[in-house]
C-alpha positions in Angstrom: 164.2 77.6 17.0 160.8 78.0 18.8 160.1 74.0 19.1 163.4 73.4 20.4 163.2 75.9 23.3 162.8 75.0 26.9 159.3 75.6 28.6 159.6 77.4 32.0 157.1 78.0 34.1 157.9 79.8 37.7 155.8 79.4 41.1 156.0 81.4 43.5 153.8 84.1 45.3 156.5 86.9 45.7 155.5 88.9 41.6 158.5 91.0 42.7 160.9 88.0 42.7 158.9 86.0 39.6 159.8 89.3 37.4 163.5 89.0 38.5 163.6 86.0 37.6 161.9 86.3 34.1 164.1 89.1 33.2 167.4 86.9 34.3 166.5 84.1 31.7 164.6 86.6 29.3 168.4 87.2 27.2 168.1 83.1 26.9 167.4 82.1 23.3 166.8 78.6 24.2 164.5 79.0 26.7 160.7 80.0 27.0 158.5 81.2 30.4 155.2 79.6 29.6 153.5 81.0 32.4 153.6 81.8 35.8 151.6 81.3 39.1 151.3 82.9 42.4 150.4 80.1 44.4 150.5 76.3 44.5 146.5 76.1 43.6 147.0 78.3 40.9 150.0 76.6 39.7 148.3 73.3 39.8 145.2 74.6 37.5 148.0 76.0 34.5 150.0 72.9 34.5 146.8 70.6 33.7 146.8 73.1 31.1 150.1 73.5 29.6 153.2 71.2 31.2 156.5 73.0 31.0 159.9 71.3 30.6 161.1 72.6 33.9 159.5 74.3 37.2 160.9 76.4 39.1 158.7 76.3 42.4 159.2 77.9 45.8 158.3 75.6 48.7 156.5 78.2 51.1 153.2 78.9 49.0 149.7 79.6 49.6 146.9 76.9 49.0 149.0 74.4 48.3 152.7 74.7 49.5 155.7 73.1 47.7 156.2 69.9 50.0 152.0 68.8 49.1 152.5 69.9 45.7 155.6 67.8 44.9 153.7 65.0 45.9 150.7 65.3 43.6 153.2 66.4 40.5 155.6 63.4 40.8 152.3 61.3 40.6 151.0 62.9 37.8 153.3 64.9 35.9 156.6 62.7 36.6 158.6 63.7 33.7 158.6 67.8 34.5 161.9 68.9 36.0 161.2 70.4 39.4 163.6 73.3 40.7 162.9 74.0 44.1 163.8 77.1 44.4 163.5 79.3 48.0 165.1 81.3 50.7 165.0 77.9 53.2 168.7 76.1 53.2 168.4 73.8 56.0 170.0 70.4 54.9 167.0 68.2 56.4 164.4 70.7 53.5 166.8 70.0 51.1 167.3 66.0 51.4 163.5 65.8 52.2 162.7 67.8 49.1 165.3 65.4 46.5 163.7 62.3 48.2 160.6 63.3 47.1 161.6 64.1 43.7 163.0 67.4 43.1 165.4 67.3 40.4 167.8 70.1 42.0 167.3 72.8 45.1 168.9 76.2 45.0 168.4 79.1 47.3 167.1 82.6 45.7 170.4 84.0 46.6 171.6 81.8 43.7 173.6 83.6 40.5 171.0 83.7 38.0 173.7 81.5 35.6 174.0 79.0 37.8 169.8 78.5 37.8 170.7 78.6 33.8 173.2 75.9 34.3 170.4 73.4 36.7 167.8 74.0 34.1 170.4 72.8 31.3 171.7 70.1 33.2 168.3 68.7 34.4 166.9 68.7 30.8 170.3 66.9 29.9 170.9 64.6 33.3 167.5 64.7 34.8 169.6 65.9 38.5 171.8 69.2 39.0 173.8 68.6 42.6 175.2 71.8 43.8 177.7 72.2 46.7 174.6 72.8 49.1 172.8 69.4 48.1 175.7 67.4 48.4 176.5 69.3 51.9 173.1 68.2 53.1 173.6 64.5 51.6 176.7 64.3 53.5 175.2 66.1 56.9 172.4 63.4 57.3 175.4 60.7 56.4 177.3 62.0 59.4 174.0 61.9 61.7 175.2 57.8 61.4 171.5 56.8 61.4 171.0 52.8 60.7 169.3 51.6 57.9 166.6 50.7 59.7 166.3 54.1 61.1 166.2 55.9 57.6 164.0 53.1 55.9 161.5 52.1 59.0 161.3 48.3 58.4 162.9 47.7 55.4 165.7 44.9 55.1 169.5 46.2 54.5 170.4 45.3 50.5 173.0 44.1 48.5 174.7 45.5 45.0 176.9 43.9 43.0 180.0 45.0 42.4 179.1 46.5 38.5 176.0 47.9 40.5 178.2 49.7 42.5 180.4 50.7 39.5 177.2 52.1 38.4 176.2 54.2 41.4 179.1 55.6 42.0 179.3 57.2 38.4 175.9 58.2 38.8 176.9 60.3 41.5 179.5 61.9 39.4 176.6 62.9 37.0 178.2 60.6 34.2 174.9 60.0 31.6 173.8 56.7 30.5 175.2 56.4 27.5 178.5 57.2 29.0 178.2 54.4 31.7 177.8 52.1 29.1 181.2 52.9 27.3 182.5 52.3 30.4 180.3 49.2 31.7 180.6 48.2 27.9 176.6 47.1 28.4 174.3 48.7 26.2 172.0 52.1 27.3 169.0 50.0 27.5 170.8 47.4 30.1 171.9 50.4 32.0 168.5 51.7 32.1 167.4 48.5 33.0 169.5 47.7 36.1 169.2 51.6 37.6 165.4 50.7 37.8 166.1 47.6 39.4 168.8 49.5 41.8 165.5 51.5 42.3 163.6 49.2 43.4 165.7 47.4 45.7 165.8 50.3 48.0 162.7 51.9 47.4 163.5 54.6 45.9 161.5 56.9 43.4 163.8 59.0 41.7 167.8 58.5 41.0 168.5 61.4 43.5 167.1 59.0 46.1 169.0 56.1 45.1 172.4 57.9 45.2 171.4 59.4 48.8 171.1 55.8 49.6 173.9 54.3 48.6 175.9 57.5 49.6 174.1 57.0 53.7 175.2 53.1 53.5 178.7 54.0 52.4 178.1 51.5 49.1 179.9 54.9 47.0 182.3 57.7 48.1 
């Protein structure tokens, strides 16, 4: 059973908070706390030795903060799921971290059961979109920024009806297998279309692709 456990790492400069998270997750038999780090530098050192499946990471940390850390992590450790767990609920910060490659964004007041749900969802579906993230994305959409304002000199792109349908299903947290049954295409083809759409808008993650689609009113 141990081989099937989800390996968890916690990076936060407050020991009391780390201890609280460990205690809250200790009764979950399918989780294993791999290690904990007290700052960004400690985190980067430990992840180079033992890579977790899921990293619970604060934004404000000594040595290397979460913003700089996520840039390094996404280049060197693409498969690790990053769940931001912080005190900050600022919409600008939320969209920034999701666009940079976070798989979920939670505040430290989040109920332990929701943290557990986010871990499982990220492992199964890559991303966990809660009300906080959805509100941040919609808030940015309501600013009515143009595509050029958001993406610099990038030109608007077009999507086929099939691509828009896939975007809509992705935004509804549908898995590749579920989408393939609706669209009547193989999972491999769905994955290829996803990658092509990400390339079109220069999005590094599915989260970035969905936010692009929402901002430009391609999906509801």
